[in-house]
DSSP file (Angstrom, degrees, kcal/mol; ACC not computed):
  #  RESIDUE AA STRUCTURE BP1 BP2  ACC     N-H-->O    O-->H-N    N-H-->O    O-->H-N    TCO  KAPPA ALPHA  PHI   PSI    X-CA   Y-CA   Z-CA
    1    1 A M              0   0    0      0, 0.0    29,-2.9     0, 0.0    36,-0.2   0.000 360.0 360.0 360.0 128.1   -7.8   -1.5  -15.1
    2    2 A L  B     -A   29   0A   0     27,-0.2    27,-0.3     1,-0.1    19,-0.0  -0.456 360.0-157.0 -67.9 137.2   -4.4   -1.8  -16.6
    3    3 A A    >   -     0   0    0     25,-3.2     3,-1.3     1,-0.2    26,-0.2   0.588  22.5-170.7 -91.1 -12.3   -1.6   -1.2  -14.0
    4    4 A H  T 3   -     0   0    0     24,-0.7    -1,-0.2     1,-0.2    24,-0.1  -0.271  58.7 -28.7  55.0-134.1    1.0   -0.3  -16.6
    5    5 A D  T 3  S+     0   0    0      2,-0.1     2,-0.3    23,-0.0    -1,-0.2   0.353 120.4  62.2 -99.8   6.2    4.5    0.1  -15.2
    6    6 A S  S <  S-     0   0    0     -3,-1.3     0, 0.0     0, 0.0     0, 0.0  -0.893  85.0 -99.9-132.5 161.4    3.8    1.1  -11.6
    7    7 A Q        -     0   0    0     -2,-0.3    -2,-0.1     1,-0.1    14,-0.1  -0.638  45.5-115.4 -76.1 129.3    2.2   -0.3   -8.5
    8    8 A P        -     0   0    0      0, 0.0     2,-0.3     0, 0.0    -1,-0.1  -0.287  32.2-143.2 -60.8 151.6   -1.3    1.2   -8.1
    9    9 A S        -     0   0    0     11,-0.0     2,-0.2     1,-0.0    11,-0.1  -0.867  13.5-105.3-122.0 157.1   -1.7    3.3   -4.9
   10   10 A A        -     0   0    0     -2,-0.3     2,-0.1     4,-0.1     3,-0.1  -0.512  25.3-151.2 -82.0 141.4   -4.6    3.8   -2.5
   11   11 A G    >   -     0   0    0     -2,-0.2     3,-2.0     1,-0.2    -1,-0.1  -0.354  52.0 -48.3 -93.6-175.7   -6.8    6.8   -2.4
   12   12 A Q  T 3  S+     0   0    0      1,-0.3    -1,-0.2    -2,-0.1     3,-0.1  -0.319 129.2  11.3 -58.6 129.7   -8.6    8.2    0.7
   13   13 A G  T 3  S+     0   0    0      1,-0.2     2,-0.4    -3,-0.1    -1,-0.3   0.380 101.0 114.9  85.5  -2.7  -10.4    5.4    2.6
   14   14 A V    <   -     0   0    0     -3,-2.0     2,-0.6    53,-0.0    -1,-0.2  -0.850  68.2-123.8-104.7 134.3   -8.8    2.6    0.7
   15   15 A E    >   -     0   0    0     -2,-0.4     3,-1.5    51,-0.3     4,-0.4  -0.658  11.1-153.3 -79.3 117.8   -6.4    0.1    2.3
   16   16 A Q  G >  S+     0   0    0     -2,-0.6     3,-1.5     1,-0.3    -1,-0.2   0.845  93.4  64.4 -57.0 -35.4   -3.0    0.0    0.5
   17   17 A A  G 3  S+     0   0    0      1,-0.3    -1,-0.3    -3,-0.1    -2,-0.0   0.736  98.0  55.2 -63.8 -22.3   -2.5   -3.6    1.7
   18   18 A R  G <  S+     0   0    0     -3,-1.5    15,-2.6    15,-0.1    16,-0.7   0.581  90.2  92.8 -85.4 -10.4   -5.5   -4.7   -0.4
   19   19 A I  E <   +B   32   0A   0     -3,-1.5     2,-0.2    -4,-0.4    13,-0.2  -0.675  49.5 130.7 -90.0 136.5   -4.1   -3.2   -3.6
   20   20 A G  E     -B   31   0A   0     11,-1.7    11,-2.5    -2,-0.4     2,-0.3  -0.835  42.5-112.4-157.0-165.2   -2.1   -5.4   -5.9
   21   21 A T  E     -B   30   0A   0      9,-0.3     2,-0.3    -2,-0.2     9,-0.2  -0.950  15.4-162.2-139.5 160.5   -1.6   -6.5   -9.5
   22   22 A L  E     -B   29   0A   0      7,-1.8     7,-2.9    -2,-0.3     2,-0.5  -0.985  19.8-125.9-140.4 152.2   -2.0   -9.7  -11.5
   23   23 A E  E     +B   28   0A   0     -2,-0.3     2,-0.3     5,-0.2     5,-0.2  -0.848  33.9 163.7 -99.6 130.7   -0.6  -10.8  -14.9
   24   24 A R  E >   -B   27   0A   0      3,-2.7     3,-1.8    -2,-0.5    -2,-0.1  -0.954  67.9 -11.5-148.4 126.6   -3.1  -12.0  -17.5
   25   25 A D  T 3  S-     0   0    0     -2,-0.3     3,-0.1     1,-0.3    -1,-0.0   0.848 128.3 -53.3  53.8  39.0   -2.5  -12.4  -21.2
   26   26 A G  T 3  S+     0   0    0      1,-0.2     2,-0.3     0, 0.0    -1,-0.3   0.563 118.5 104.5  77.5   8.4    0.8  -10.4  -21.0
   27   27 A R  E <   - B   0  24A   0     -3,-1.8    -3,-2.7   -24,-0.0     2,-0.5  -0.882  66.3-129.5-121.8 154.5   -0.8   -7.4  -19.3
   28   28 A S  E     - B   0  23A   0     -2,-0.3   -25,-3.2    -5,-0.2   -24,-0.7  -0.904  26.2-167.1-104.5 126.4   -0.7   -6.3  -15.7
   29   29 A Y  E     -AB   2  22A   0     -7,-2.9    -7,-1.8    -2,-0.5   -27,-0.2  -0.878  22.4-115.3-115.6 145.3   -4.1   -5.5  -14.0
   30   30 A A  E     - B   0  21A   0    -29,-2.9     7,-2.6    -2,-0.3     2,-0.3  -0.522  34.8-167.3 -72.7 143.0   -4.9   -3.7  -10.8
   31   31 A T  E     -CB  36  20A   0    -11,-2.5   -11,-1.7     5,-0.3     2,-0.4  -0.911  15.6-159.9-128.2 158.3   -6.5   -5.8   -8.1
   32   32 A Y  E >  S-CB  35  19A   0      3,-2.3     3,-1.5    -2,-0.3   -13,-0.2  -0.965  85.3  -6.7-137.5 121.8   -8.3   -5.0   -4.8
   33   33 A G  T 3  S-     0   0    0    -15,-2.6   -14,-0.1    -2,-0.4   -15,-0.1   0.802 131.2 -58.4  63.3  28.1   -8.6   -7.7   -2.3
   34   34 A G  T 3  S+     0   0    0    -16,-0.7    -1,-0.3     1,-0.2   -15,-0.1   0.375 114.2 115.1  84.4  -4.5   -7.2  -10.1   -4.8
   35   35 A Q  E <  S-C   32   0A   0     -3,-1.5    -3,-2.3    33,-0.1    -1,-0.2  -0.829  70.6-113.0-102.0 135.5   -9.9   -9.4   -7.4
   36   36 A P  E     -C   31   0A   0      0, 0.0     2,-0.4     0, 0.0    -5,-0.3  -0.355  27.3-137.8 -65.5 145.0   -9.2   -7.8  -10.7
   37   37 A L        +     0   0    0     -7,-2.6     2,-0.3   -36,-0.2    -7,-0.3  -0.874  23.9 178.5-105.5 135.6  -10.6   -4.3  -11.2
   38   38 A Y        -     0   0    0     -2,-0.4     2,-0.5    -9,-0.1    -9,-0.0  -0.952  25.6-129.8-132.8 153.1  -12.2   -3.3  -14.5
   39   39 A R        -     0   0    0     -2,-0.3     2,-0.3     2,-0.0    -2,-0.0  -0.912  26.8-125.7-103.3 128.6  -13.8   -0.1  -15.8
   40   40 A Y    >   -     0   0    0     -2,-0.5     3,-2.1     1,-0.1    11,-0.1  -0.582  15.4-135.0 -73.5 129.1  -17.2   -0.6  -17.4
   41   41 A S  T 3  S+     0   0    0     -2,-0.3    -1,-0.1     1,-0.3    -2,-0.0   0.745 101.7  60.5 -61.3 -24.5  -17.1    1.0  -20.9
   42   42 A G  T 3  S+     0   0    0      1,-0.1     2,-1.0     2,-0.0    -1,-0.3   0.572  83.7  86.4 -79.9  -8.2  -20.5    2.6  -20.4
   43   43 A D    <   -     0   0    0     -3,-2.1     2,-0.2     5,-0.1    -1,-0.1  -0.797  60.1-175.7 -95.3 100.3  -19.3    4.6  -17.4
   44   44 A A        +     0   0    0     -2,-1.0     2,-0.3     2,-0.1    -1,-0.1  -0.076  55.2   5.9 -93.6  34.4  -17.8    7.6  -19.1
   45   45 A G  S >  S-     0   0    0     -2,-0.2     3,-1.7     3,-0.1     0, 0.0  -0.923  93.9 -49.4 168.4 169.6  -16.4    9.5  -16.1
   46   46 A A  T 3  S+     0   0    0     -2,-0.3     3,-0.1     1,-0.3    -2,-0.1  -0.285 118.6  18.9 -59.3 139.8  -15.6    9.6  -12.4
   47   47 A G  T 3  S+     0   0    0      1,-0.3     2,-0.3    -4,-0.1    -1,-0.3   0.456  88.9 134.6  80.3   0.7  -18.4    8.6  -10.1
   48   48 A R    <   +     0   0    0     -3,-1.7    -1,-0.3     1,-0.1    -5,-0.1  -0.674  23.8 170.7 -84.1 136.3  -20.4    6.8  -12.9
   49   49 A T    >   +     0   0    0     -2,-0.3     3,-1.6    -3,-0.1    -1,-0.1  -0.008  31.6 126.9-135.5  30.6  -21.8    3.5  -11.9
   50   50 A A  T 3  S+     0   0    0      1,-0.3    -1,-0.1    -8,-0.1    -7,-0.1   0.765  72.4  61.7 -61.7 -24.5  -24.1    2.5  -14.9
   51   51 A G  T >  S+     0   0    0    -11,-0.1     3,-2.1     2,-0.1    10,-0.3   0.639  73.6 115.8 -77.6 -13.9  -22.3   -0.8  -15.2
   52   52 A H  T <  S+     0   0    0     -3,-1.6    10,-0.2     1,-0.3    22,-0.2  -0.389  88.8   6.2 -62.8 121.1  -23.3   -2.0  -11.7
   53   53 A G  T 3  S+     0   0    0      8,-3.3    -1,-0.3     1,-0.3     2,-0.2   0.355  92.2 141.4  90.2  -5.5  -25.5   -5.0  -12.0
   54   54 A V    <   -     0   0    0     -3,-2.1     7,-2.9     7,-0.2     2,-0.5  -0.473  37.4-154.8 -69.7 139.3  -25.1   -5.4  -15.8
   55   55 A V  E     +D   60   0B   0      5,-0.2     5,-0.2    -2,-0.2     2,-0.2  -0.978  29.3 144.4-115.9 126.0  -24.9   -8.9  -17.1
   56   56 A D  E >   -D   59   0B   0      3,-2.5     3,-1.7    -2,-0.5     0, 0.0  -0.682  66.8 -61.9-141.7-164.0  -23.1   -9.5  -20.4
   57   57 A Q  T 3  S+     0   0    0      1,-0.3     3,-0.1    -2,-0.2    -2,-0.0   0.670 131.3  51.9 -64.8 -15.7  -20.8  -12.1  -22.1
   58   58 A W  T 3  S-     0   0    0      1,-0.4     2,-0.3     0, 0.0    -1,-0.3   0.500 117.8-105.5 -96.5  -5.7  -18.1  -11.5  -19.4
   59   59 A G  E <   -D   56   0B   0     -3,-1.7    -3,-2.5     2,-0.0     2,-0.5  -0.868  60.9 -22.6 120.1-155.0  -20.4  -12.0  -16.4
   60   60 A R  E     -D   55   0B   0     -2,-0.3     2,-0.4    -5,-0.2    -5,-0.2  -0.854  56.0-139.5-101.3 128.2  -22.0   -9.7  -13.9
   61   61 A W        +     0   0    0     -7,-2.9    -8,-3.3    -2,-0.5     2,-0.3  -0.719  28.4 176.8 -86.3 133.2  -20.4   -6.3  -13.3
   62   62 A S        -     0   0    0     -2,-0.4     2,-0.2   -10,-0.2   -10,-0.1  -0.986  31.4-118.6-137.8 147.1  -20.4   -5.2   -9.6
   63   63 A L        -     0   0    0     -2,-0.3     8,-3.0     8,-0.2     2,-0.4  -0.507  33.0-132.9 -72.1 153.2  -19.1   -2.3   -7.6
   64   64 A V  B     -E   70   0C   0      6,-0.2     6,-0.2    -2,-0.2     2,-0.1  -0.929  14.4-139.1-112.7 137.1  -16.5   -3.3   -5.1
   65   65 A G    >   -     0   0    0      4,-2.8     3,-2.2    -2,-0.4     6,-0.0  -0.327  33.1 -97.5 -85.7 172.3  -16.6   -2.1   -1.5
   66   66 A L  T 3  S+     0   0    0      1,-0.3   -51,-0.3     2,-0.1    -1,-0.1   0.701 124.8  61.2 -62.7 -19.1  -13.7   -0.9    0.7
   67   67 A D  T 3  S-     0   0    0      2,-0.2    -1,-0.3   -53,-0.1     3,-0.1   0.462 118.5-112.3 -85.1  -0.9  -13.7   -4.4    2.2
   68   68 A G  S <  S+     0   0    0     -3,-2.2     2,-0.3     1,-0.3    -2,-0.1   0.389  76.9 126.4  87.8  -3.0  -13.0   -5.9   -1.2
   69   69 A A        -     0   0    0      1,-0.1    -4,-2.8    -5,-0.0    -1,-0.3  -0.623  68.4-103.7 -90.5 147.0  -16.4   -7.6   -1.6
   70   70 A A  B     -E   64   0C   0     -2,-0.3    -6,-0.2    -6,-0.2    -1,-0.1  -0.428  39.5-122.5 -62.8 139.2  -18.7   -7.2   -4.5
   71   71 A Q        -     0   0    0     -8,-3.0    -8,-0.2     1,-0.1    -1,-0.1  -0.568  33.7 -91.9 -85.0 149.5  -21.6   -4.9   -3.6
   72   72 A P        -     0   0    0      0, 0.0    -9,-0.2     0, 0.0    -1,-0.1  -0.230  46.7-106.6 -58.9 148.7  -25.2   -6.2   -3.9
   73   73 A G              0   0    0      1,-0.1   -20,-0.1    -3,-0.1   -11,-0.1  -0.176 360.0 360.0 -69.2 167.7  -26.9   -5.5   -7.3
   74   74 A R              0   0    0    -22,-0.2    -1,-0.1     0, 0.0   -21,-0.1   0.455 360.0 360.0 -84.7 360.0  -29.7   -2.9   -7.6
């Protein structure tokens, strides 16, 4: 997820200390627990998780837990 011009902020239940950003290819991305966060293009709205467990040319897509770890596949 692109971080744009501001620091991402934590929602309910999320530790602010785990949120950060990283620079890659001239863009700033949001991170959680040091891992970059991305939105799967097939998930067309809040609460959608169709990308969880998908394997494609970029690797395996996984949900991330509040502890910052990838969640087990389905």
